[in-house]
N, CA, C and O atoms as a Tripos MOL2 file, in Angstrom:
@<TRIPOS>MOLECULE
protein
  256   255    64     0     0
PROTEIN
NO_CHARGES

@<TRIPOS>ATOM
      1 N          54.2530   60.9640   37.7780 N.3       1 MET1
      2 CA         53.8060   60.8780   36.4060 C.3       1 MET1
      3 C          53.0440   62.1540   36.0510 C.2       1 MET1
      4 O          52.9910   63.1070   36.8290 O.2       1 MET1
      5 N          52.4770   62.1430   34.8990 N.am      2 CYS2
      6 CA         51.7690   63.3280   34.4030 C.3       2 CYS2
      7 C          50.4670   63.5200   35.1590 C.2       2 CYS2
      8 O          49.7920   62.5560   35.5210 O.2       2 CYS2
      9 N          50.1310   64.7560   35.3870 N.am      3 THR3
     10 CA         48.8990   65.0530   36.0890 C.3       3 THR3
     11 C          47.7940   65.5280   35.1560 C.2       3 THR3
     12 O          46.6230   65.5420   35.5330 O.2       3 THR3
     13 N          48.1680   65.9210   33.9250 N.am      4 ARG4
     14 CA         47.1670   66.3950   32.9770 C.3       4 ARG4
     15 C          47.4090   65.7520   31.6260 C.2       4 ARG4
     16 O          48.5300   65.7430   31.1200 O.2       4 ARG4
     17 N          46.3460   65.2150   31.0490 N.am      5 ALA5
     18 CA         46.4450   64.5110   29.7750 C.3       5 ALA5
     19 C          46.8220   65.4420   28.6240 C.2       5 ALA5
     20 O          47.3790   64.9830   27.6270 O.2       5 ALA5
     21 N          46.5350   66.7230   28.7360 N.am      6 ASP6
     22 CA         46.8190   67.6290   27.6230 C.3       6 ASP6
     23 C          48.2890   68.0710   27.5630 C.2       6 ASP6
     24 O          48.6680   68.7780   26.6290 O.2       6 ASP6
     25 N          49.1040   67.6860   28.5070 N.am      7 ARG7
     26 CA         50.5320   68.0410   28.4820 C.3       7 ARG7
     27 C          51.3070   67.2360   27.4560 C.2       7 ARG7
     28 O          52.2510   67.7410   26.8500 O.2       7 ARG7
     29 N          50.9140   65.9930   27.2590 N.am      8 HIS8
     30 CA         51.6440   65.0840   26.3750 C.3       8 HIS8
     31 C          50.6510   64.3670   25.4620 C.2       8 HIS8
     32 O          49.6080   63.9020   25.9240 O.2       8 HIS8
     33 N          50.9630   64.2760   24.1930 N.am      9 PRO9
     34 CA         50.0340   63.6490   23.2540 C.3       9 PRO9
     35 C          49.9530   62.1280   23.3690 C.2       9 PRO9
     36 O          49.0470   61.5200   22.8000 O.2       9 PRO9
     37 N          50.8820   61.5040   24.0930 N.am     10 SER10
     38 CA         50.8350   60.0470   24.2240 C.3      10 SER10
     39 C          51.3560   59.6270   25.5960 C.2      10 SER10
     40 O          52.0680   60.3770   26.2630 O.2      10 SER10
     41 N          50.9920   58.4330   25.9970 N.am     11 LEU11
     42 CA         51.4860   57.8850   27.2550 C.3      11 LEU11
     43 C          53.0040   57.7400   27.2080 C.2      11 LEU11
     44 O          53.6830   58.0100   28.1980 O.2      11 LEU11
     45 N          53.5410   57.3150   26.0640 N.am     12 ARG12
     46 CA         54.9860   57.1580   25.9230 C.3      12 ARG12
     47 C          55.7020   58.4810   26.1970 C.2      12 ARG12
     48 O          56.7180   58.5060   26.8920 O.2      12 ARG12
     49 N          55.1830   59.5670   25.6570 N.am     13 GLU13
     50 CA         55.7990   60.8750   25.8760 C.3      13 GLU13
     51 C          55.6660   61.3210   27.3260 C.2      13 GLU13
     52 O          56.5530   61.9900   27.8560 O.2      13 GLU13
     53 N          54.5870   60.9620   27.9520 N.am     14 CYS14
     54 CA         54.3930   61.2720   29.3690 C.3      14 CYS14
     55 C          55.4310   60.5300   30.2150 C.2      14 CYS14
     56 O          56.0470   61.1160   31.1050 O.2      14 CYS14
     57 N          55.6180   59.2480   29.9340 N.am     15 ILE15
     58 CA         56.5970   58.4390   30.6630 C.3      15 ILE15
     59 C          58.0060   58.9760   30.4190 C.2      15 ILE15
     60 O          58.7890   59.1150   31.3590 O.2      15 ILE15
     61 N          58.3270   59.2740   29.1740 N.am     16 ALA16
     62 CA         59.6500   59.8060   28.8480 C.3      16 ALA16
     63 C          59.9020   61.1100   29.5970 C.2      16 ALA16
     64 O          60.9880   61.3110   30.1400 O.2      16 ALA16
     65 N          58.9220   61.9830   29.6320 N.am     17 SER17
     66 CA         59.0660   63.2500   30.3400 C.3      17 SER17
     67 C          59.3610   63.0150   31.8150 C.2      17 SER17
     68 O          60.2240   63.6720   32.3970 O.2      17 SER17
     69 N          58.6510   62.0890   32.4040 N.am     18 SER18
     70 CA         58.8500   61.7700   33.8140 C.3      18 SER18
     71 C          60.2500   61.2070   34.0600 C.2      18 SER18
     72 O          60.9170   61.5880   35.0230 O.2      18 SER18
     73 N          60.6890   60.3060   33.1920 N.am     19 ILE19
     74 CA         62.0080   59.6970   33.3490 C.3      19 ILE19
     75 C          63.1100   60.7380   33.1520 C.2      19 ILE19
     76 O          64.0780   60.7500   33.9120 O.2      19 ILE19
     77 N          62.9870   61.5970   32.1640 N.am     20 TYR20
     78 CA         64.0050   62.6310   31.9660 C.3      20 TYR20
     79 C          64.0310   63.6100   33.1360 C.2      20 TYR20
     80 O          65.0960   64.1140   33.4910 O.2      20 TYR20
     81 N          62.8900   63.8830   33.7310 N.am     21 ARG21
     82 CA         62.8320   64.7640   34.9050 C.3      21 ARG21
     83 C          63.5150   64.0820   36.1020 C.2      21 ARG21
     84 O          64.2230   64.7380   36.8670 O.2      21 ARG21
     85 N          63.3050   62.7860   36.2600 N.am     22 TYR22
     86 CA         63.9230   61.9890   37.3270 C.3      22 TYR22
     87 C          65.4270   61.8850   37.1030 C.2      22 TYR22
     88 O          66.2110   61.8420   38.0510 O.2      22 TYR22
     89 N          65.8080   61.8470   35.8400 N.am     23 GLY23
     90 CA         67.2120   61.6940   35.4460 C.3      23 GLY23
     91 C          67.3740   60.4020   34.6670 C.2      23 GLY23
     92 O          67.2070   59.3100   35.2110 O.2      23 GLY23
     93 N          67.6990   60.5350   33.4000 N.am     24 LEU24
     94 CA         67.8220   59.3560   32.5480 C.3      24 LEU24
     95 C          68.8340   58.3670   33.1200 C.2      24 LEU24
     96 O          68.5730   57.1640   33.1480 O.2      24 LEU24
     97 N          69.9750   58.8550   33.5730 N.am     25 THR25
     98 CA         70.9940   57.9600   34.1240 C.3      25 THR25
     99 C          70.5030   57.2810   35.3870 C.2      25 THR25
    100 O          70.7400   56.0880   35.5750 O.2      25 THR25
    101 N          69.8210   58.0180   36.2600 N.am     26 ASN26
    102 CA         69.2700   57.4190   37.4770 C.3      26 ASN26
    103 C          68.2690   56.3210   37.1360 C.2      26 ASN26
    104 O          68.3090   55.2350   37.7150 O.2      26 ASN26
    105 N          67.3820   56.6050   36.2040 N.am     27 ALA27
    106 CA         66.3820   55.6140   35.8080 C.3      27 ALA27
    107 C          67.0400   54.4000   35.1630 C.2      27 ALA27
    108 O          66.6430   53.2630   35.4180 O.2      27 ALA27
    109 N          68.0410   54.6450   34.3310 N.am     28 ALA28
    110 CA         68.7400   53.5380   33.6740 C.3      28 ALA28
    111 C          69.3970   52.6300   34.7080 C.2      28 ALA28
    112 O          69.3300   51.4060   34.5940 O.2      28 ALA28
    113 N          70.0260   53.2210   35.7070 N.am     29 ILE29
    114 CA         70.6420   52.4230   36.7700 C.3      29 ILE29
    115 C          69.5690   51.6170   37.4940 C.2      29 ILE29
    116 O          69.7470   50.4200   37.7240 O.2      29 ILE29
    117 N          68.4680   52.2520   37.8530 N.am     30 ASP30
    118 CA         67.3710   51.5620   38.5490 C.3      30 ASP30
    119 C          66.8150   50.4050   37.7310 C.2      30 ASP30
    120 O          66.4170   49.3790   38.2840 O.2      30 ASP30
    121 N          66.7890   50.5770   36.4040 N.am     31 LEU31
    122 CA         66.2020   49.5670   35.5230 C.3      31 LEU31
    123 C          67.2530   48.6050   34.9640 C.2      31 LEU31
    124 O          66.9210   47.7180   34.1780 O.2      31 LEU31
    125 N          68.5120   48.7730   35.3630 N.am     32 ASP32
    126 CA         69.6130   47.9320   34.8940 C.3      32 ASP32
    127 C          69.7120   47.9520   33.3710 C.2      32 ASP32
    128 O          69.8010   46.9110   32.7200 O.2      32 ASP32
    129 N          69.6930   49.1650   32.8240 N.am     33 LYS33
    130 CA         69.7980   49.3790   31.3800 C.3      33 LYS33
    131 C          70.8590   50.4290   31.1190 C.2      33 LYS33
    132 O          71.1420   51.2590   31.9830 O.2      33 LYS33
    133 N          71.4380   50.3970   29.9490 N.am     34 ALA34
    134 CA         72.3450   51.4690   29.5450 C.3      34 ALA34
    135 C          71.5110   52.7150   29.2410 C.2      34 ALA34
    136 O          70.4380   52.5990   28.6490 O.2      34 ALA34
    137 N          71.9780   53.9020   29.6300 N.am     35 PRO35
    138 CA         71.2150   55.1180   29.3520 C.3      35 PRO35
    139 C          70.8600   55.2790   27.8710 C.2      35 PRO35
    140 O          69.7560   55.7130   27.5430 O.2      35 PRO35
    141 N          71.7780   54.9380   26.9890 N.am     36 GLY36
    142 CA         71.4980   55.0460   25.5520 C.3      36 GLY36
    143 C          70.3810   54.1200   25.1110 C.2      36 GLY36
    144 O          69.5420   54.4960   24.2920 O.2      36 GLY36
    145 N          70.3690   52.9040   25.6530 N.am     37 ASN37
    146 CA         69.3000   51.9650   25.3140 C.3      37 ASN37
    147 C          67.9560   52.4420   25.8490 C.2      37 ASN37
    148 O          66.9360   52.3450   25.1650 O.2      37 ASN37
    149 N          67.9620   52.9570   27.0730 N.am     38 LEU38
    150 CA         66.7220   53.4770   27.6470 C.3      38 LEU38
    151 C          66.2100   54.6540   26.8220 C.2      38 LEU38
    152 O          65.0090   54.7620   26.5710 O.2      38 LEU38
    153 N          67.0970   55.5200   26.4080 N.am     39 SER39
    154 CA         66.7100   56.6610   25.5870 C.3      39 SER39
    155 C          66.0400   56.2080   24.2910 C.2      39 SER39
    156 O          65.0320   56.7810   23.8780 O.2      39 SER39
    157 N          66.5930   55.1890   23.6570 N.am     40 VAL40
    158 CA         66.0010   54.6680   22.4180 C.3      40 VAL40
    159 C          64.6350   54.0560   22.7030 C.2      40 VAL40
    160 O          63.7030   54.2360   21.9200 O.2      40 VAL40
    161 N          64.5050   53.3300   23.8220 N.am     41 GLU41
    162 CA         63.2110   52.7390   24.1750 C.3      41 GLU41
    163 C          62.1450   53.8150   24.3680 C.2      41 GLU41
    164 O          60.9740   53.5940   24.0590 O.2      41 GLU41
    165 N          62.5410   54.9570   24.8670 N.am     42 LEU42
    166 CA         61.5890   56.0470   25.1210 C.3      42 LEU42
    167 C          61.3000   56.8830   23.8800 C.2      42 LEU42
    168 O          60.3620   57.6800   23.8690 O.2      42 LEU42
    169 N          62.0950   56.7040   22.8520 N.am     43 SER43
    170 CA         61.9090   57.4720   21.6190 C.3      43 SER43
    171 C          60.8000   56.8510   20.7740 C.2      43 SER43
    172 O          60.1980   55.8450   21.1520 O.2      43 SER43
    173 N          60.5510   57.4570   19.6480 N.am     44 ALA44
    174 CA         59.5190   56.9550   18.7360 C.3      44 ALA44
    175 C          60.0400   55.8360   17.8350 C.2      44 ALA44
    176 O          59.3440   55.4190   16.9090 O.2      44 ALA44
    177 N          61.2590   55.3440   18.0940 N.am     45 ASP45
    178 CA         61.8450   54.2690   17.2990 C.3      45 ASP45
    179 C          60.9790   53.0110   17.4130 C.2      45 ASP45
    180 O          60.8300   52.4620   18.5050 O.2      45 ASP45
    181 N          60.4090   52.5530   16.3010 N.am     46 PRO46
    182 CA         59.5000   51.3930   16.3710 C.3      46 PRO46
    183 C          60.2080   50.0730   16.6480 C.2      46 PRO46
    184 O          59.5460   49.0760   16.9360 O.2      46 PRO46
    185 N          61.5310   50.0410   16.5690 N.am     47 SER47
    186 CA         62.2370   48.7790   16.7780 C.3      47 SER47
    187 C          62.4510   48.4440   18.2500 C.2      47 SER47
    188 O          62.7430   47.2940   18.5800 O.2      47 SER47
    189 N          62.3090   49.4330   19.1500 N.am     48 ARG48
    190 CA         62.4930   49.1750   20.5770 C.3      48 ARG48
    191 C          61.3930   49.8510   21.3640 C.2      48 ARG48
    192 O          61.0400   51.0010   21.1030 O.2      48 ARG48
    193 N          60.8630   49.1380   22.3160 N.am     49 LYS49
    194 CA         59.7450   49.6530   23.1100 C.3      49 LYS49
    195 C          60.0760   49.6160   24.5960 C.2      49 LYS49
    196 O          60.8300   48.7590   25.0550 O.2      49 LYS49
    197 N          59.5130   50.5410   25.3300 N.am     50 PHE50
    198 CA         59.6010   50.5650   26.7890 C.3      50 PHE50
    199 C          58.4840   49.6680   27.2950 C.2      50 PHE50
    200 O          57.3070   49.9600   27.0820 O.2      50 PHE50
    201 N          58.8400   48.5840   27.9600 N.am     51 SER51
    202 CA         57.8610   47.5630   28.3460 C.3      51 SER51
    203 C          57.0530   47.9580   29.5830 C.2      51 SER51
    204 O          57.4320   48.8500   30.3420 O.2      51 SER51
    205 N          55.9500   47.2760   29.7540 N.am     52 VAL52
    206 CA         55.1230   47.4700   30.9470 C.3      52 VAL52
    207 C          55.9110   47.0480   32.1920 C.2      52 VAL52
    208 O          55.7910   47.6760   33.2440 O.2      52 VAL52
    209 N          56.7090   45.9960   32.0740 N.am     53 ASP53
    210 CA         57.5450   45.5730   33.2020 C.3      53 ASP53
    211 C          58.5230   46.6810   33.5910 C.2      53 ASP53
    212 O          58.7430   46.9320   34.7760 O.2      53 ASP53
    213 N          59.1060   47.3390   32.5940 N.am     54 SER54
    214 CA         60.0110   48.4530   32.8810 C.3      54 SER54
    215 C          59.2690   49.6160   33.5240 C.2      54 SER54
    216 O          59.7850   50.2620   34.4360 O.2      54 SER54
    217 N          58.0600   49.8800   33.0500 N.am     55 LEU55
    218 CA         57.2560   50.9510   33.6400 C.3      55 LEU55
    219 C          56.9520   50.6490   35.1010 C.2      55 LEU55
    220 O          57.0850   51.5290   35.9520 O.2      55 LEU55
    221 N          56.5520   49.4320   35.4040 N.am     56 GLU56
    222 CA         56.2550   49.0540   36.7770 C.3      56 GLU56
    223 C          57.4960   49.1830   37.6550 C.2      56 GLU56
    224 O          57.4080   49.6790   38.7790 O.2      56 GLU56
    225 N          58.6510   48.7430   37.1550 N.am     57 ALA57
    226 CA         59.8910   48.8500   37.9230 C.3      57 ALA57
    227 C          60.2620   50.3090   38.1440 C.2      57 ALA57
    228 O          60.6900   50.6790   39.2370 O.2      57 ALA57
    229 N          60.1030   51.1430   37.1210 N.am     58 TYR58
    230 CA         60.4020   52.5710   37.2510 C.3      58 TYR58
    231 C          59.5190   53.2170   38.3160 C.2      58 TYR58
    232 O          60.0060   53.9610   39.1670 O.2      58 TYR58
    233 N          58.2380   52.9320   38.2640 N.am     59 ILE59
    234 CA         57.3060   53.5120   39.2440 C.3      59 ILE59
    235 C          57.6730   53.0670   40.6580 C.2      59 ILE59
    236 O          57.6600   53.8700   41.5910 O.2      59 ILE59
    237 N          57.9980   51.7950   40.8080 N.am     60 GLN60
    238 CA         58.3660   51.2770   42.1360 C.3      60 GLN60
    239 C          59.6520   51.9220   42.6470 C.2      60 GLN60
    240 O          59.7220   52.3210   43.8100 O.2      60 GLN60
    241 N          60.6590   52.0260   41.7990 N.am     61 LYS61
    242 CA         61.9580   52.5800   42.2340 C.3      61 LYS61
    243 C          61.8960   54.0860   42.4500 C.2      61 LYS61
    244 O          62.4800   54.5960   43.4060 O.2      61 LYS61
    245 N          61.1980   54.8050   41.5740 N.am     62 SER62
    246 CA         61.1900   56.2660   41.6430 C.3      62 SER62
    247 C          60.1290   56.8110   42.5910 C.2      62 SER62
    248 O          60.2430   57.9340   43.0820 O.2      62 SER62
    249 N          59.1050   56.0160   42.8440 N.am     63 GLY63
    250 CA         57.9980   56.4930   43.6580 C.3      63 GLY63
    251 C          57.0980   57.4570   42.9080 C.2      63 GLY63
    252 O          56.2450   58.1170   43.5010 O.2      63 GLY63
    253 N          57.2960   57.5340   41.5990 N.am     64 ASP64
    254 CA         56.5310   58.4720   40.7610 C.3      64 ASP64
    255 C          55.1590   57.9180   40.4550 C.2      64 ASP64
    256 O          54.3720   58.5650   39.7640 O.2      64 ASP64
@<TRIPOS>BOND
     1     1     2 1
     2     2     3 1
     3     3     4 2
     4     3     5 am
     5     5     6 1
     6     6     7 1
     7     7     8 2
     8     7     9 am
     9     9    10 1
    10    10    11 1
    11    11    12 2
    12    11    13 am
    13    13    14 1
    14    14    15 1
    15    15    16 2
    16    15    17 am
    17    17    18 1
    18    18    19 1
    19    19    20 2
    20    19    21 am
    21    21    22 1
    22    22    23 1
    23    23    24 2
    24    23    25 am
    25    25    26 1
    26    26    27 1
    27    27    28 2
    28    27    29 am
    29    29    30 1
    30    30    31 1
    31    31    32 2
    32    31    33 am
    33    33    34 1
    34    34    35 1
    35    35    36 2
    36    35    37 am
    37    37    38 1
    38    38    39 1
    39    39    40 2
    40    39    41 am
    41    41    42 1
    42    42    43 1
    43    43    44 2
    44    43    45 am
    45    45    46 1
    46    46    47 1
    47    47    48 2
    48    47    49 am
    49    49    50 1
    50    50    51 1
    51    51    52 2
    52    51    53 am
    53    53    54 1
    54    54    55 1
    55    55    56 2
    56    55    57 am
    57    57    58 1
    58    58    59 1
    59    59    60 2
    60    59    61 am
    61    61    62 1
    62    62    63 1
    63    63    64 2
    64    63    65 am
    65    65    66 1
    66    66    67 1
    67    67    68 2
    68    67    69 am
    69    69    70 1
    70    70    71 1
    71    71    72 2
    72    71    73 am
    73    73    74 1
    74    74    75 1
    75    75    76 2
    76    75    77 am
    77    77    78 1
    78    78    79 1
    79    79    80 2
    80    79    81 am
    81    81    82 1
    82    82    83 1
    83    83    84 2
    84    83    85 am
    85    85    86 1
    86    86    87 1
    87    87    88 2
    88    87    89 am
    89    89    90 1
    90    90    91 1
    91    91    92 2
    92    91    93 am
    93    93    94 1
    94    94    95 1
    95    95    96 2
    96    95    97 am
    97    97    98 1
    98    98    99 1
    99    99   100 2
   100    99   101 am
   101   101   102 1
   102   102   103 1
   103   103   104 2
   104   103   105 am
   105   105   106 1
   106   106   107 1
   107   107   108 2
   108   107   109 am
   109   109   110 1
   110   110   111 1
   111   111   112 2
   112   111   113 am
   113   113   114 1
   114   114   115 1
   115   115   116 2
   116   115   117 am
   117   117   118 1
   118   118   119 1
   119   119   120 2
   120   119   121 am
   121   121   122 1
   122   122   123 1
   123   123   124 2
   124   123   125 am
   125   125   126 1
   126   126   127 1
   127   127   128 2
   128   127   129 am
   129   129   130 1
   130   130   131 1
   131   131   132 2
   132   131   133 am
   133   133   134 1
   134   134   135 1
   135   135   136 2
   136   135   137 am
   137   137   138 1
   138   138   139 1
   139   139   140 2
   140   139   141 am
   141   141   142 1
   142   142   143 1
   143   143   144 2
   144   143   145 am
   145   145   146 1
   146   146   147 1
   147   147   148 2
   148   147   149 am
   149   149   150 1
   150   150   151 1
   151   151   152 2
   152   151   153 am
   153   153   154 1
   154   154   155 1
   155   155   156 2
   156   155   157 am
   157   157   158 1
   158   158   159 1
   159   159   160 2
   160   159   161 am
   161   161   162 1
   162   162   163 1
   163   163   164 2
   164   163   165 am
   165   165   166 1
   166   166   167 1
   167   167   168 2
   168   167   169 am
   169   169   170 1
   170   170   171 1
   171   171   172 2
   172   171   173 am
   173   173   174 1
   174   174   175 1
   175   175   176 2
   176   175   177 am
   177   177   178 1
   178   178   179 1
   179   179   180 2
   180   179   181 am
   181   181   182 1
   182   182   183 1
   183   183   184 2
   184   183   185 am
   185   185   186 1
   186   186   187 1
   187   187   188 2
   188   187   189 am
   189   189   190 1
   190   190   191 1
   191   191   192 2
   192   191   193 am
   193   193   194 1
   194   194   195 1
   195   195   196 2
   196   195   197 am
   197   197   198 1
   198   198   199 1
   199   199   200 2
   200   199   201 am
   201   201   202 1
   202   202   203 1
   203   203   204 2
   204   203   205 am
   205   205   206 1
   206   206   207 1
   207   207   208 2
   208   207   209 am
   209   209   210 1
   210   210   211 1
   211   211   212 2
   212   211   213 am
   213   213   214 1
   214   214   215 1
   215   215   216 2
   216   215   217 am
   217   217   218 1
   218   218   219 1
   219   219   220 2
   220   219   221 am
   221   221   222 1
   222   222   223 1
   223   223   224 2
   224   223   225 am
   225   225   226 1
   226   226   227 1
   227   227   228 2
   228   227   229 am
   229   229   230 1
   230   230   231 1
   231   231   232 2
   232   231   233 am
   233   233   234 1
   234   234   235 1
   235   235   236 2
   236   235   237 am
   237   237   238 1
   238   238   239 1
   239   239   240 2
   240   239   241 am
   241   241   242 1
   242   242   243 1
   243   243   244 2
   244   243   245 am
   245   245   246 1
   246   246   247 1
   247   247   248 2
   248   247   249 am
   249   249   250 1
   250   250   251 1
   251   251   252 2
   252   251   253 am
   253   253   254 1
   254   254   255 1
   255   255   256 2
@<TRIPOS>SUBSTRUCTURE
     1 MET1         2 RESIDUE 1 A MET
     2 CYS2         6 RESIDUE 1 A CYS
     3 THR3        10 RESIDUE 1 A THR
     4 ARG4        14 RESIDUE 1 A ARG
     5 ALA5        18 RESIDUE 1 A ALA
     6 ASP6        22 RESIDUE 1 A ASP
     7 ARG7        26 RESIDUE 1 A ARG
     8 HIS8        30 RESIDUE 1 A HIS
     9 PRO9        34 RESIDUE 1 A PRO
    10 SER10       38 RESIDUE 1 A SER
    11 LEU11       42 RESIDUE 1 A LEU
    12 ARG12       46 RESIDUE 1 A ARG
    13 GLU13       50 RESIDUE 1 A GLU
    14 CYS14       54 RESIDUE 1 A CYS
    15 ILE15       58 RESIDUE 1 A ILE
    16 ALA16       62 RESIDUE 1 A ALA
    17 SER17       66 RESIDUE 1 A SER
    18 SER18       70 RESIDUE 1 A SER
    19 ILE19       74 RESIDUE 1 A ILE
    20 TYR20       78 RESIDUE 1 A TYR
    21 ARG21       82 RESIDUE 1 A ARG
    22 TYR22       86 RESIDUE 1 A TYR
    23 GLY23       90 RESIDUE 1 A GLY
    24 LEU24       94 RESIDUE 1 A LEU
    25 THR25       98 RESIDUE 1 A THR
    26 ASN26      102 RESIDUE 1 A ASN
    27 ALA27      106 RESIDUE 1 A ALA
    28 ALA28      110 RESIDUE 1 A ALA
    29 ILE29      114 RESIDUE 1 A ILE
    30 ASP30      118 RESIDUE 1 A ASP
    31 LEU31      122 RESIDUE 1 A LEU
    32 ASP32      126 RESIDUE 1 A ASP
    33 LYS33      130 RESIDUE 1 A LYS
    34 ALA34      134 RESIDUE 1 A ALA
    35 PRO35      138 RESIDUE 1 A PRO
    36 GLY36      142 RESIDUE 1 A GLY
    37 ASN37      146 RESIDUE 1 A ASN
    38 LEU38      150 RESIDUE 1 A LEU
    39 SER39      154 RESIDUE 1 A SER
    40 VAL40      158 RESIDUE 1 A VAL
    41 GLU41      162 RESIDUE 1 A GLU
    42 LEU42      166 RESIDUE 1 A LEU
    43 SER43      170 RESIDUE 1 A SER
    44 ALA44      174 RESIDUE 1 A ALA
    45 ASP45      178 RESIDUE 1 A ASP
    46 PRO46      182 RESIDUE 1 A PRO
    47 SER47      186 RESIDUE 1 A SER
    48 ARG48      190 RESIDUE 1 A ARG
    49 LYS49      194 RESIDUE 1 A LYS
    50 PHE50      198 RESIDUE 1 A PHE
    51 SER51      202 RESIDUE 1 A SER
    52 VAL52      206 RESIDUE 1 A VAL
    53 ASP53      210 RESIDUE 1 A ASP
    54 SER54      214 RESIDUE 1 A SER
    55 LEU55      218 RESIDUE 1 A LEU
    56 GLU56      222 RESIDUE 1 A GLU
    57 ALA57      226 RESIDUE 1 A ALA
    58 TYR58      230 RESIDUE 1 A TYR
    59 ILE59      234 RESIDUE 1 A ILE
    60 GLN60      238 RESIDUE 1 A GLN
    61 LYS61      242 RESIDUE 1 A LYS
    62 SER62      246 RESIDUE 1 A SER
    63 GLY63      250 RESIDUE 1 A GLY
    64 ASP64      254 RESIDUE 1 A ASP
């Protein structure tokens, strides 16, 4: 995950950065989601959110 708070203006952007660095497709497979759906969850789209459960699963699978 992020090591400095000033790199990203929000936690969501920090998580998205980490997932894109890990590989969106890899993360989507780990989370059993379509890459397009995961991308929307990580975006600023207010209709879909990246859940805490997804964050916990991502951290466990990626070791990040």
